[in-house]
Backbone as ProteinMPNN parsed JSONL, in Angstrom:
{"seq_chain_A": "MPEAGAPEPIARLIQEFSKLPGIGPKSAQRLAYHVLKAPEDDARALAQALADVKERVVLCETCFYITVSDPCALCDEEQRDPTLVCVVEQPLDVLVVERTGGFRGLYHVLHGSLNPIDGVGPEQLRIQELLRRVEAGQVVEVIMATNPSLEGEATSMYVQRLLQPLGIRVTRLARGLPSGADIEYMDDLTLSRALEGRQEL", "coords_chain_A": {"N_chain_A": [[-27.723, 5.24, 8.79], [-30.23, 3.485, 10.497], [-30.941, -0.009, 10.088], [-33.984, -0.871, 8.765], [-36.45, -2.489, 10.655], [-34.681, -4.341, 11.736], [-33.237, -5.72, 14.711], [-31.609, -3.605, 17.159], [-28.77, -4.286, 17.748], [-28.047, -5.792, 15.439], [-28.619, -3.967, 13.392], [-26.749, -2.032, 14.014], [-24.375, -3.473, 13.605], [-24.558, -3.979, 10.846], [-24.394, -1.367, 9.943], [-21.763, -0.733, 10.751], [-20.243, -2.597, 9.261], [-20.828, -1.637, 6.712], [-19.22, 0.564, 6.502], [-16.781, -0.303, 5.705], [-14.296, -0.473, 3.088], [-15.44, -1.115, -0.209], [-17.625, -2.539, 0.601], [-20.929, -2.697, 0.214], [-24.41, -1.846, 1.027], [-25.915, -4.289, 0.774], [-23.955, -6.308, 0.935], [-23.003, -5.722, 3.486], [-25.238, -6.403, 5.011], [-25.329, -9.189, 4.495], [-22.896, -10.006, 5.667], [-23.338, -9.285, 8.366], [-25.532, -10.933, 9.061], [-24.325, -13.352, 8.653], [-22.411, -13.404, 10.698], [-24.182, -13.455, 12.834], [-25.306, -16.007, 12.522], [-23.083, -17.607, 12.836], [-21.018, -19.859, 14.828], [-20.617, -19.138, 18.334], [-17.953, -19.059, 19.213], [-16.54, -18.489, 16.845], [-17.474, -15.902, 16.244], [-16.529, -14.516, 18.478], [-13.793, -14.88, 18.077], [-13.403, -13.384, 15.754], [-14.033, -10.818, 16.742], [-11.962, -10.565, 18.625], [-9.722, -10.659, 16.937], [-10.06, -8.263, 15.52], [-9.775, -6.436, 17.636], [-7.135, -6.999, 18.41], [-5.67, -6.156, 16.164], [-5.912, -3.37, 16.332], [-4.758, -2.911, 18.836], [-2.198, -4.109, 18.912], [-0.74, -3.802, 16.514], [1.746, -1.821, 15.032], [3.62, 0.879, 13.464], [6.622, 0.324, 11.714], [9.539, 1.944, 12.713], [11.523, 2.466, 10.916], [10.87, 1.801, 8.157], [8.16, 2.173, 8.022], [6.295, 0.2, 7.567], [3.643, -2.063, 8.481], [3.677, -3.714, 11.648], [4.324, -5.936, 14.459], [6.473, -5.743, 15.988], [9.334, -3.647, 16.518], [12.374, -2.973, 14.988], [10.589, -3.914, 11.921], [10.08, -7.29, 10.625], [11.068, -7.415, 8.007], [12.9, -5.257, 7.765], [14.673, -6.156, 9.618], [15.811, -8.394, 8.55], [18.728, -9.931, 7.73], [19.717, -10.781, 5.247], [18.818, -9.059, 3.349], [19.298, -6.411, 0.943], [20.63, -3.458, 1.942], [21.192, -1.232, 0.449], [19.332, -0.779, -1.435], [16.18, 0.548, -1.883], [12.739, 0.193, -2.008], [10.066, 2.168, -2.769], [6.775, 2.443, -1.769], [3.189, 3.027, -1.903], [1.247, 2.063, -0.009], [0.922, -0.197, 2.865], [-0.095, -2.688, 1.96], [0.95, -2.864, -0.586], [3.558, -3.677, -0.177], [3.271, -6.385, 0.448], [2.395, -7.321, -2.031], [4.638, -6.872, -3.709], [6.499, -8.457, -2.372], [5.399, -10.97, -2.775], [6.186, -11.61, -5.333], [8.745, -12.524, -5.069], [11.025, -11.535, -6.187], [12.414, -9.341, -5.246], [14.924, -8.197, -3.142], [15.654, -6.12, -1.525], [15.122, -3.331, 0.731], [12.189, -1.637, 2.082], [10.08, 1.315, 1.815], [7.321, 2.84, 3.115], [4.973, 5.118, 2.082], [2.401, 5.734, 2.892], [0.224, 6.68, 1.372], [-0.547, 8.92, -1.391], [0.321, 11.91, -3.183], [-2.29, 14.192, -3.244], [-3.8, 16.861, -3.776], [-6.501, 17.677, -3.99], [-7.89, 16.084, -2.183], [-6.699, 16.999, 0.058], [-4.184, 15.943, 0.652], [-0.981, 16.453, 1.111], [2.653, 16.779, 0.842], [3.368, 16.808, 3.552], [1.665, 15.06, 4.828], [2.549, 12.583, 4.146], [5.142, 10.041, 4.332], [7.56, 11.251, 3.457], [9.67, 12.956, 4.262], [10.919, 11.315, 6.111], [11.906, 9.355, 4.421], [13.821, 10.851, 3.004], [15.603, 11.383, 5.111], [16.501, 8.78, 5.626], [17.876, 8.217, 3.252], [19.813, 10.225, 3.311], [21.304, 9.307, 5.416], [23.158, 7.653, 4.309], [23.547, 4.915, 3.394], [21.924, 4.054, 1.316], [21.79, 3.396, -2.152], [20.204, 3.153, -4.403], [16.875, 4.122, -5.161], [13.798, 2.76, -5.719], [10.944, 3.734, -7.283], [7.828, 2.694, -6.669], [5.192, 3.489, -6.975], [1.635, 3.772, -7.629], [0.369, 3.543, -11.042], [-1.168, 5.887, -11.464], [-2.569, 9.227, -11.746], [-2.056, 10.525, -9.312], [-0.137, 8.807, -8.191], [1.943, 9.035, -10.073], [2.539, 11.774, -9.83], [3.447, 11.835, -7.195], [5.706, 10.202, -7.394], [7.319, 11.738, -9.153], [7.675, 14.038, -7.599], [9.085, 13.044, -5.346], [11.355, 12.12, -6.665], [12.478, 14.545, -7.553], [13.272, 15.609, -5.096], [15.162, 13.751, -4.28], [17.127, 13.757, -6.228], [19.251, 15.782, -5.961], [20.784, 14.523, -4.045], [22.352, 12.692, -5.222], [21.835, 9.973, -5.69], [20.709, 6.967, -7.339], [17.589, 7.02, -8.917], [14.919, 5.084, -9.75], [12.125, 3.827, -11.692], [9.301, 1.672, -11.625], [8.896, -0.53, -14.391], [6.713, 0.143, -17.144], [4.053, -0.985, -19.185], [3.041, -3.42, -21.67], [1.254, -6.231, -20.501], [2.397, -9.636, -20.165], [1.311, -11.998, -22.567], [-0.912, -10.603, -23.354], [-3.272, -9.116, -25.668], [-2.718, -6.556, -28.027], [-4.902, -5.155, -29.066], [-6.71, -5.013, -26.985], [-5.657, -3.312, -25.112], [-5.6, -0.43, -22.997], [-5.386, 3.122, -23.736], [-3.476, 4.529, -22.139], [-1.813, 2.495, -21.083], [-0.738, 1.457, -23.453], [0.585, 3.713, -24.497], [2.519, 4.08, -22.506], [3.958, 1.732, -22.852], [5.044, 2.195, -25.378], [6.688, 4.391, -24.796], [8.502, 3.187, -23.055], [9.931, 1.411, -24.624], [12.253, -1.163, -25.686], [15.524, -2.078, -26.982], [15.939, -4.756, -29.299]], "CA_chain_A": [[-29.17, 5.06, 8.91], [-30.497, 2.153, 11.035], [-31.585, -0.99, 9.204], [-35.414, -0.938, 9.109], [-36.965, -3.779, 11.097], [-33.66, -5.189, 12.364], [-32.921, -5.346, 16.096], [-30.546, -2.592, 17.245], [-27.396, -4.793, 17.578], [-27.834, -6.182, 14.044], [-28.592, -2.726, 12.613], [-25.455, -1.396, 14.283], [-23.341, -4.277, 12.944], [-24.689, -3.693, 9.41], [-23.881, -0.007, 9.746], [-20.297, -0.767, 10.881], [-19.703, -3.312, 8.096], [-20.978, -0.825, 5.503], [-18.14, 1.558, 6.494], [-15.574, -0.91, 5.14], [-14.192, -0.21, 1.644], [-15.926, -2.172, -1.091], [-18.789, -3.22, 1.191], [-22.177, -1.948, 0.063], [-25.453, -2.209, 1.992], [-26.294, -5.713, 0.689], [-22.838, -7.098, 1.482], [-22.976, -5.48, 4.929], [-26.304, -7.23, 5.579], [-24.911, -10.599, 4.448], [-21.86, -10.221, 6.681], [-23.939, -9.198, 9.699], [-26.329, -12.14, 9.32], [-23.374, -14.469, 8.739], [-21.874, -13.365, 12.063], [-25.281, -13.87, 13.714], [-25.48, -17.471, 12.414], [-21.818, -18.303, 13.121], [-20.853, -20.285, 16.22], [-20.179, -18.041, 19.21], [-16.481, -19.013, 19.228], [-16.083, -17.803, 15.621], [-17.778, -14.476, 16.383], [-15.584, -13.966, 19.466], [-12.462, -14.862, 17.453], [-13.409, -12.223, 14.862], [-13.964, -9.617, 17.578], [-10.622, -10.505, 19.212], [-8.783, -10.322, 15.86], [-10.213, -6.825, 15.279], [-9.185, -5.72, 18.774], [-5.678, -7.198, 18.354], [-5.112, -5.308, 15.102], [-5.828, -1.992, 16.819], [-3.941, -2.821, 20.049], [-0.833, -4.641, 18.809], [-0.034, -3.455, 15.278], [2.358, -0.485, 15.016], [4.423, 1.13, 12.275], [8.071, 0.204, 11.858], [10.129, 3.29, 12.752], [12.471, 2.621, 9.814], [10.256, 1.771, 6.825], [6.75, 2.512, 8.195], [5.432, -0.942, 7.274], [2.928, -2.493, 9.68], [4.428, -4.74, 12.353], [4.044, -6.064, 15.893], [7.742, -5.474, 16.663], [10.075, -2.594, 15.839], [12.013, -2.854, 13.579], [9.781, -5.008, 11.374], [10.84, -8.478, 10.206], [11.744, -7.149, 6.732], [14.072, -4.413, 8.054], [15.563, -6.927, 10.492], [16.329, -9.556, 7.817], [20.119, -9.621, 7.372], [20.013, -11.121, 3.844], [18.311, -8.013, 2.452], [20.277, -5.425, 0.484], [20.256, -2.157, 2.51], [21.489, -0.145, -0.491], [18.215, -0.733, -2.378], [14.925, 0.821, -1.181], [11.55, 0.241, -2.86], [9.08, 3.077, -2.174], [5.397, 2.092, -2.131], [2.179, 3.916, -1.321], [0.509, 1.481, 1.111], [1.471, -1.457, 3.377], [-0.521, -3.807, 1.117], [1.853, -2.917, -1.743], [4.736, -4.46, 0.233], [2.905, -7.795, 0.294], [2.323, -7.624, -3.463], [6.012, -6.961, -4.217], [7.118, -9.623, -1.724], [4.842, -12.184, -3.374], [6.92, -11.927, -6.564], [9.998, -13.197, -4.715], [12.112, -10.999, -7.001], [13.036, -8.152, -4.662], [15.608, -8.535, -1.886], [16.066, -4.907, -0.838], [14.261, -2.867, 1.812], [11.006, -0.892, 1.652], [9.669, 2.533, 2.508], [5.888, 3.004, 2.862], [4.592, 6.529, 2.179], [1.045, 5.81, 3.46], [-0.63, 7.489, 0.529], [0.068, 9.6, -2.528], [-0.042, 13.32, -3.239], [-3.632, 14.411, -3.783], [-4.227, 18.145, -3.214], [-7.968, 17.784, -3.941], [-8.31, 15.458, -0.923], [-5.926, 17.583, 1.151], [-3.0, 15.155, 0.967], [0.249, 17.074, 0.635], [3.879, 16.083, 1.273], [3.444, 16.718, 5.02], [0.86, 13.921, 5.291], [3.211, 11.347, 3.716], [6.427, 9.75, 4.997], [8.595, 11.642, 2.503], [10.837, 13.468, 5.005], [11.591, 10.151, 6.708], [12.663, 8.736, 3.321], [14.999, 11.694, 2.777], [16.549, 11.141, 6.217], [17.099, 7.449, 5.396], [18.832, 8.327, 2.145], [20.919, 11.072, 3.77], [22.122, 8.531, 6.356], [24.312, 7.246, 3.532], [23.691, 3.536, 2.919], [21.075, 3.816, 0.147], [22.397, 3.698, -3.448], [19.122, 3.263, -5.384], [15.496, 4.153, -4.7], [12.862, 2.325, -6.768], [9.62, 4.287, -7.057], [6.817, 1.7, -7.04], [3.862, 4.054, -6.733], [0.638, 3.338, -8.608], [0.42, 4.269, -12.315], [-2.291, 6.83, -11.511], [-2.122, 10.617, -11.748], [-1.501, 10.808, -7.983], [1.092, 8.024, -8.043], [2.975, 9.639, -10.931], [2.913, 13.057, -9.223], [4.227, 11.507, -6.004], [6.987, 9.695, -7.871], [8.105, 12.859, -9.685], [8.008, 14.917, -6.474], [10.144, 12.391, -4.572], [12.552, 12.108, -7.517], [13.074, 15.891, -7.51], [13.911, 15.787, -3.788], [16.299, 12.837, -4.142], [18.127, 14.0, -7.271], [20.458, 16.47, -5.483], [21.556, 13.671, -3.132], [23.278, 11.905, -6.034], [21.568, 8.533, -5.74], [19.941, 6.537, -8.507], [16.143, 6.894, -8.694], [14.32, 4.361, -10.872], [10.662, 3.674, -11.656], [8.87, 0.375, -12.138], [8.614, -0.518, -15.828], [5.31, 0.207, -17.529], [3.876, -1.498, -20.537], [2.08, -4.48, -21.979], [1.409, -7.455, -19.725], [2.672, -10.832, -20.955], [0.167, -12.77, -23.028], [-2.068, -9.754, -23.662], [-3.428, -8.655, -27.048], [-2.639, -5.1, -28.132], [-6.209, -4.57, -29.35], [-7.464, -4.851, -25.745], [-4.942, -2.413, -24.213], [-6.091, 0.947, -22.921], [-4.467, 4.092, -24.339], [-2.376, 4.866, -21.241], [-0.893, 1.356, -21.039], [-0.056, 1.371, -24.738], [1.527, 4.826, -24.632], [3.642, 3.785, -21.597], [4.755, 0.675, -23.498], [5.802, 2.831, -26.454], [7.743, 5.199, -24.174], [9.498, 2.33, -22.409], [10.379, 0.36, -25.543], [13.65, -1.6, -25.544], [16.15, -2.638, -28.169], [15.913, -6.229, -29.401]], "C_chain_A": [[-29.455, 3.64, 9.41], [-31.225, 1.273, 10.025], [-33.031, -1.169, 9.659], [-35.799, -2.357, 9.505], [-35.961, -4.682, 11.781], [-33.457, -4.752, 13.808], [-31.684, -4.45, 16.137], [-29.126, -3.165, 17.09], [-27.071, -5.196, 16.138], [-27.731, -4.94, 13.161], [-27.239, -2.03, 12.783], [-24.314, -2.131, 13.58], [-23.365, -4.039, 11.436], [-24.091, -2.321, 9.099], [-22.351, 0.01, 9.807], [-19.659, -1.48, 9.69], [-19.77, -2.439, 6.842], [-19.939, 0.29, 5.414], [-16.864, 1.015, 5.865], [-15.506, -0.657, 3.634], [-14.677, -1.406, 0.83], [-17.13, -2.927, -0.565], [-20.007, -2.307, 1.073], [-23.204, -2.427, 1.064], [-25.818, -3.695, 1.981], [-25.204, -6.602, 1.28], [-22.763, -6.945, 2.997], [-24.055, -6.32, 5.626], [-25.891, -8.696, 5.62], [-23.863, -10.908, 5.514], [-22.451, -10.229, 8.087], [-24.727, -10.464, 10.027], [-25.46, -13.397, 9.344], [-22.792, -14.547, 10.15], [-22.935, -13.845, 13.045], [-25.433, -15.392, 13.717], [-24.23, -18.255, 12.821], [-21.792, -18.785, 14.57], [-20.277, -19.148, 17.063], [-18.661, -17.92, 19.24], [-15.929, -18.281, 18.011], [-16.314, -16.296, 15.724], [-16.82, -13.818, 17.365], [-14.166, -13.89, 18.893], [-12.337, -13.671, 16.503], [-13.259, -10.935, 15.662], [-12.571, -9.455, 18.177], [-9.574, -10.124, 18.171], [-8.84, -8.831, 15.549], [-9.567, -6.013, 16.4], [-7.658, -5.82, 18.734], [-5.021, -6.302, 17.312], [-4.919, -3.885, 15.617], [-4.88, -1.86, 18.011], [-2.479, -3.166, 19.808], [-0.053, -4.177, 17.587], [0.442, -2.007, 15.34], [3.084, -0.305, 13.682], [5.899, 0.972, 12.617], [8.661, 1.61, 11.792], [11.103, 3.535, 11.603], [11.762, 2.768, 8.479], [8.773, 2.119, 6.828], [5.797, 1.455, 7.649], [4.74, -1.331, 8.575], [3.649, -3.679, 10.313], [3.925, -4.867, 13.787], [5.325, -5.874, 16.697], [8.508, -4.445, 15.841], [11.571, -2.828, 16.037], [11.207, -4.06, 13.102], [10.685, -6.147, 10.905], [11.61, -8.237, 8.914], [13.0, -6.308, 6.954], [15.121, -5.186, 8.843], [16.243, -8.095, 9.777], [17.716, -9.236, 7.248], [20.444, -9.878, 5.916], [19.538, -10.042, 2.866], [19.391, -6.985, 2.152], [19.884, -4.035, 0.987], [20.532, -0.983, 1.574], [20.331, 0.105, -1.457], [16.913, -0.542, -1.604], [13.794, 0.974, -2.195], [10.484, 1.079, -2.143], [7.69, 2.727, -2.694], [4.425, 3.029, -1.425], [1.587, 3.362, -0.033], [1.166, 0.185, 1.602], [1.109, -2.672, 2.52], [0.393, -3.97, -0.095], [3.117, -3.716, -1.429], [4.454, -5.943, 0.035], [2.888, -8.21, -1.17], [3.72, -7.79, -4.044], [6.705, -8.194, -3.637], [6.663, -10.931, -2.363], [5.585, -12.573, -4.647], [8.194, -12.71, -6.27], [11.207, -12.633, -5.441], [12.812, -9.793, -6.425], [13.643, -8.501, -3.319], [16.157, -7.307, -1.174], [15.128, -4.589, 0.306], [13.115, -2.026, 1.23], [10.901, 0.443, 2.387], [8.213, 2.786, 2.116], [5.505, 4.463, 3.111], [3.259, 6.74, 2.897], [0.171, 6.8, 2.7], [0.124, 8.048, -0.657], [-0.422, 11.044, -2.534], [-1.406, 13.487, -3.914], [-4.184, 15.697, -3.185], [-5.743, 18.293, -3.09], [-8.509, 17.2, -2.639], [-7.505, 15.968, 0.271], [-4.702, 16.785, 1.558], [-1.79, 15.808, 0.301], [1.452, 16.298, 1.135], [3.962, 15.884, 2.787], [2.671, 15.512, 5.564], [1.51, 12.579, 4.945], [4.557, 11.199, 4.421], [7.604, 10.071, 4.071], [9.846, 12.141, 3.227], [11.628, 12.331, 5.646], [12.419, 9.412, 5.651], [13.934, 9.529, 3.053], [16.046, 11.478, 3.864], [17.243, 9.794, 6.065], [18.186, 7.525, 4.34], [20.049, 9.135, 2.58], [21.824, 10.349, 4.753], [23.274, 7.822, 5.641], [24.406, 5.841, 2.988], [22.957, 3.267, 1.607], [21.778, 4.279, -1.132], [21.317, 3.914, -4.516], [17.773, 3.244, -4.692], [14.617, 3.788, -5.892], [11.489, 2.884, -6.422], [8.587, 3.294, -7.594], [5.428, 2.208, -6.671], [2.928, 3.606, -7.851], [0.736, 4.152, -9.897], [-0.795, 5.173, -12.515], [-1.71, 8.239, -11.553], [-1.449, 10.964, -10.414], [-0.184, 10.073, -7.762], [2.245, 8.6, -8.844], [3.465, 10.956, -10.33], [3.793, 12.828, -7.996], [5.627, 11.066, -6.4], [7.885, 10.827, -8.363], [8.546, 13.807, -8.57], [9.172, 14.334, -5.666], [11.451, 12.378, -5.37], [13.262, 13.462, -7.483], [13.81, 16.126, -6.194], [15.181, 14.939, -3.652], [17.441, 13.145, -5.108], [19.386, 14.71, -6.756], [21.343, 15.609, -4.567], [22.467, 12.705, -3.88], [23.053, 10.403, -6.016], [20.708, 8.226, -6.961], [18.471, 6.393, -8.121], [15.559, 6.243, -9.932], [12.82, 4.23, -10.649], [10.338, 2.277, -12.155], [8.565, 0.502, -13.621], [7.107, -0.486, -16.06], [5.181, -0.418, -18.911], [2.868, -2.606, -20.636], [2.305, -5.693, -21.098], [1.659, -8.655, -20.647], [1.378, -11.543, -21.321], [-1.045, -11.941, -23.4], [-2.077, -9.386, -25.141], [-3.445, -7.135, -27.072], [-4.018, -4.477, -28.333], [-7.028, -4.324, -28.084], [-6.8, -3.901, -24.755], [-5.584, -1.037, -24.174], [-5.004, 1.891, -23.427], [-3.258, 4.383, -23.462], [-1.34, 3.744, -21.194], [-0.086, 1.273, -22.324], [0.95, 2.504, -24.912], [2.725, 4.636, -23.717], [4.56, 2.716, -22.22], [5.607, 1.253, -24.621], [6.96, 3.658, -25.897], [8.864, 4.338, -23.615], [10.007, 1.217, -23.307], [11.867, 0.084, -25.375], [14.181, -2.131, -26.853], [16.095, -4.139, -28.126], [17.324, -6.748, -29.659]], "O_chain_A": [[-28.972, 2.679, 8.812], [-32.019, 1.754, 9.217], [-33.283, -1.568, 10.795], [-35.512, -3.311, 8.783], [-36.348, -5.699, 12.357], [-33.499, -3.559, 14.108], [-30.822, -4.525, 15.262], [-28.331, -2.578, 16.356], [-25.956, -4.971, 15.665], [-26.867, -4.863, 12.288], [-26.665, -1.511, 11.825], [-23.406, -1.508, 13.029], [-22.311, -3.912, 10.813], [-23.374, -2.15, 8.113], [-21.709, 0.69, 9.006], [-18.645, -1.019, 9.165], [-18.872, -2.493, 6.002], [-19.789, 0.903, 4.357], [-15.963, 1.783, 5.526], [-16.541, -0.627, 2.968], [-14.364, -2.556, 1.141], [-17.61, -3.858, -1.212], [-20.099, -1.28, 1.746], [-22.92, -3.316, 1.867], [-26.011, -4.298, 3.037], [-25.49, -7.533, 2.033], [-22.495, -7.91, 3.712], [-23.817, -6.878, 6.697], [-26.071, -9.372, 6.633], [-23.93, -11.94, 6.182], [-22.104, -11.082, 8.905], [-24.613, -11.006, 11.126], [-25.815, -14.389, 9.98], [-22.692, -15.63, 10.727], [-22.619, -14.566, 13.991], [-25.658, -15.999, 14.764], [-24.319, -19.446, 13.119], [-22.45, -18.208, 15.437], [-19.54, -18.302, 16.559], [-18.13, -16.81, 19.286], [-14.958, -17.533, 18.125], [-15.453, -15.505, 15.338], [-16.35, -12.704, 17.132], [-13.425, -12.951, 19.185], [-11.292, -13.023, 16.45], [-12.462, -10.066, 15.311], [-12.047, -8.342, 18.235], [-8.649, -9.367, 18.464], [-7.806, -8.198, 15.339], [-8.891, -5.017, 16.14], [-6.965, -4.836, 18.994], [-3.944, -5.754, 17.547], [-3.885, -3.266, 15.369], [-4.259, -0.812, 18.187], [-1.6, -2.577, 20.438], [1.177, -4.159, 17.618], [-0.323, -1.094, 15.649], [3.151, -1.231, 12.873], [6.364, 1.424, 13.664], [8.313, 2.384, 10.901], [11.473, 4.679, 11.339], [12.002, 3.726, 7.745], [8.184, 2.336, 5.769], [4.651, 1.75, 7.31], [5.204, -0.968, 9.655], [4.17, -4.545, 9.609], [3.187, -4.008, 14.27], [5.293, -5.846, 17.928], [8.355, -4.374, 14.621], [12.011, -2.877, 17.186], [11.144, -5.088, 13.776], [11.902, -5.986, 10.803], [12.694, -8.792, 8.734], [14.052, -6.613, 6.394], [16.315, -4.903, 8.745], [17.149, -8.718, 10.332], [17.852, -8.37, 6.385], [21.363, -9.257, 5.382], [19.836, -10.117, 1.674], [20.271, -6.718, 2.97], [18.896, -3.476, 0.509], [20.145, 0.146, 1.874], [20.343, 1.08, -2.209], [16.57, -1.371, -0.76], [13.879, 1.781, -3.12], [10.056, 0.736, -1.041], [7.452, 2.715, -3.902], [4.786, 3.729, -0.478], [1.434, 4.1, 0.941], [1.888, -0.464, 0.844], [1.92, -3.586, 2.371], [0.59, -5.085, -0.578], [3.682, -4.359, -2.314], [5.296, -6.675, -0.484], [3.312, -9.313, -1.514], [3.971, -8.736, -4.79], [7.421, -8.895, -4.352], [7.439, -11.879, -2.479], [5.611, -13.751, -5.005], [8.67, -13.469, -7.113], [12.303, -13.183, -5.33], [13.726, -9.262, -7.055], [12.96, -9.04, -2.448], [17.029, -7.429, -0.314], [14.419, -5.466, 0.8], [13.087, -1.744, 0.032], [11.533, 0.667, 3.42], [7.901, 2.929, 0.934], [5.69, 4.981, 4.212], [3.017, 7.813, 3.451], [-0.519, 7.633, 3.287], [1.279, 7.701, -0.9], [-1.463, 11.355, -1.955], [-1.635, 12.984, -5.014], [-4.94, 15.66, -2.215], [-6.221, 18.967, -2.177], [-9.455, 17.73, -2.056], [-7.618, 15.429, 1.372], [-4.22, 16.924, 2.683], [-1.607, 15.722, -0.914], [1.294, 15.266, 1.786], [4.553, 14.911, 3.255], [2.99, 15.003, 6.638], [1.05, 11.539, 5.416], [5.045, 12.146, 5.037], [8.524, 9.267, 3.919], [10.962, 11.787, 2.846], [12.856, 12.38, 5.715], [13.5, 8.904, 5.947], [15.007, 8.947, 2.894], [17.239, 11.398, 3.572], [18.437, 9.675, 6.343], [19.273, 6.972, 4.505], [21.183, 8.777, 2.261], [22.985, 10.724, 4.917], [24.254, 7.432, 6.277], [25.288, 5.579, 2.17], [23.325, 2.355, 0.867], [22.293, 5.395, -1.201], [21.477, 4.74, -5.414], [17.543, 2.465, -3.767], [14.683, 4.426, -6.943], [10.928, 2.546, -5.38], [8.48, 3.078, -8.802], [4.601, 1.472, -6.132], [3.376, 3.122, -8.89], [1.138, 5.315, -9.865], [-1.376, 5.218, -13.599], [-0.501, 8.422, -11.412], [-0.404, 11.614, -10.39], [0.767, 10.634, -7.219], [3.379, 8.653, -8.369], [4.666, 11.227, -10.32], [4.771, 13.545, -7.786], [6.615, 11.506, -5.812], [9.07, 10.873, -8.033], [9.664, 14.321, -8.595], [10.127, 15.041, -5.343], [12.526, 12.599, -4.812], [14.488, 13.527, -7.396], [14.858, 16.772, -6.177], [16.145, 15.344, -3.001], [18.596, 12.824, -4.828], [20.493, 14.283, -7.082], [22.51, 15.931, -4.345], [23.258, 11.987, -3.269], [23.974, 9.635, -6.294], [20.069, 9.109, -7.533], [18.139, 5.737, -7.134], [15.68, 6.775, -11.036], [12.314, 4.488, -9.557], [11.037, 1.754, -13.023], [8.037, 1.522, -14.063], [6.332, -1.021, -15.268], [6.118, -0.373, -19.708], [1.962, -2.729, -19.812], [3.442, -6.145, -20.959], [1.181, -8.677, -21.781], [0.47, -11.674, -20.501], [-2.095, -12.492, -23.729], [-1.031, -9.348, -25.789], [-4.1, -6.498, -26.247], [-4.28, -3.387, -27.825], [-7.951, -3.509, -28.102], [-7.326, -3.698, -23.66], [-6.057, -0.536, -25.194], [-3.84, 1.505, -23.535], [-2.137, 4.476, -23.964], [-0.138, 4.0, -21.256], [1.123, 1.042, -22.285], [2.05, 2.282, -25.418], [3.842, 4.989, -24.095], [5.784, 2.8, -22.119], [6.757, 0.852, -24.801], [8.066, 3.639, -26.438], [10.036, 4.707, -23.69], [10.468, 0.187, -22.815], [12.64, 0.958, -24.98], [13.428, -2.572, -27.721], [16.19, -4.742, -27.057], [17.526, -7.956, -29.778]]}, "name": "protein", "num_of_chains": 1, "seq": "MPEAGAPEPIARLIQEFSKLPGIGPKSAQRLAYHVLKAPEDDARALAQALADVKERVVLCETCFYITVSDPCALCDEEQRDPTLVCVVEQPLDVLVVERTGGFRGLYHVLHGSLNPIDGVGPEQLRIQELLRRVEAGQVVEVIMATNPSLEGEATSMYVQRLLQPLGIRVTRLARGLPSGADIEYMDDLTLSRALEGRQEL"}
């Protein structure tokens, strides 16, 4: 719906910004008027960055992470352990795991999770490509790092069932209480996961 009283280019910009996730009508207006007030060079740089993302960014043919060269820099890094593959739902998840500095294996990005209600089945995800990678013979362990949601858990269990006959180790990220948190503030799911994943002292 066009923005009442705004010139057509501004109304269109507000409409486009409002399509972005997490951007409501008020935020879309603020962004549009910010672009209007910004120096012309800044606005052109933003437009060029948007165009570059669509023109230059591709998916790595090995792990399906976003990249400008194939294979991606992570798959191409010789110091990484090719026997260890961390499976994530989205490209952003790779950045989160990388930020920890604690993982030196490779990745596999599914580009979503199983969600029959939204029409997302195994065919829409990069599951067959993962199976082919594992069948190629170098992978010893697959770490399922899907989200702790109903869809993430279903995806993890589905992939585990497919990988089990191949005789490789399939692990899941630990679940439980975050460090420094009080038990009284934990939600039921987090607390029940912590109880299930308890360890000996």
